[in-house]
Structures are given as structure tokens and as C-alpha cells.
N, C-alpha and C positions, 0 to 999 in steps of 0.2 A: 586490182591489187598491183602494186609496182613489183617488178622483179629486179634484183640486184645481182652482179656478179663482181668477184674479187678483180680488181684492176691488175693484179699481178699474176695470179695463177689461173684465173678464169672459172674459179669454182662458184657454183650457184649459191648466194647468200639467202637463206630462207630462215625464218623464225625458228625452225627446228635445228638447224645447223649451228646455231650459236649466235652471238651478237655480231652485228656489222659494225665494224670500226672505220671512222672516217678520218683520214689524214689530210689536214689542210697545210698549204705550203704557200709562202709568200717571198718573193725576191724583190729587190730594190737596190738602186745604187748607193753606195755609202756616201754620207756627206763628206765634202771635201774639208780637210783640216786646214785650219787657218789660224793665225795667232792674232789675239786681239790687241789692237793698239788704240791710242785714243782717236785716230782717224777713223777706224772702222767702227767703233762704239758710238761715235757722233753722227755717223752717216744715217740718213733716213732709208731704210731699206725698201719701204714701199714705193718711194720715189724713184730709187734706182731700177726696180724691176719694171716700174711703168716706162721709164725712159729705154730701158733694153727692149721691151716689147714694141714701142713706138719706132725705135730705129729698125727693128726687124720688118715692121709692117711697111715701112718707107721703103726699104731695100727690096721688098717683094718676097721676103723670105717666109717660110712657114715657121711658127714657133715650135720649139723642140716638143717632140712627142714623149710623154712618160713612158719609162721603161719598167715600171712596176709591173709584176706579173703574179696572179694568184691562180692557185689550182687546188682542186679537192678529189681525193681518191677513195673509193671503197675498198675495205680490205678485210679478209678473213682473219681470225685470230693468229694462225701460225704465220701468216705473211706480215701481219702487224707487228709481231714479235721480232721478226727477221728484220724488218725495216727500222724499227726503233732500236735495236742492238747494233746496227752498222747502217746509219742513215745514208751515208755517201756511197755505200756498196764497194768500198776498197777492199782489196785482198788483204787478209790479215796475215800477219807473220806467223809462222808456226811457234807454238809455245814449247819451250824446251822442257824435256822430262828429266827430272832429277831422281837419281837413286835414293833409296831409304837409307843410305848410310849416314 
């Protein structure tokens, strides 16, 4: 039998303690914004990428390493609620309290 613990609070996650929630995260670079012109729409993208890789190989440079990152976390229900309510963990401003007038 596999044993799981909450990756935030360390609580043991057993079938009797409630469901185990899995949080999956993925990060990757945003695509560069470019404006489409007649020159860019007519260009053969596959040919351009092949040319860039060939130039890098001739120069002895390594091709760029992808910077995409994926992660998976096991969470108990209270920690899952806390993470989904404030995913970035930012300090929340105090909410003003108004009188009943």
C-alpha cells in the first residue's frame, strides 16, 4: 500500500482522512508577440528552424533547452482550499469593516 502525505502541511493522507487532492502545475515561456506581415506569412517556418539549428550546430553551440516545467503535489482538503483560494500566496489586504448605519 502506498503512503501519501500532504506536500504543504505534512499530514498523512489515508483513505479514512478524506480524499487526497492532486494539484498539477505547468509553467512555460509565453510566446513572443509579433505582428503578421506579408513577409512573415509567406516565410517557410520549418525551413527557418532547420536553418537556425544548422547554424547552431556549425557554431558548436548547443540547441536551447526547453524551459517548460511540470510539477504535481498531493494536498489534504484544507491545504487544497487554501491554495485554490490564494494560488500565489500573496498577502491579502485587510477587508474594511463597515458599520451597520
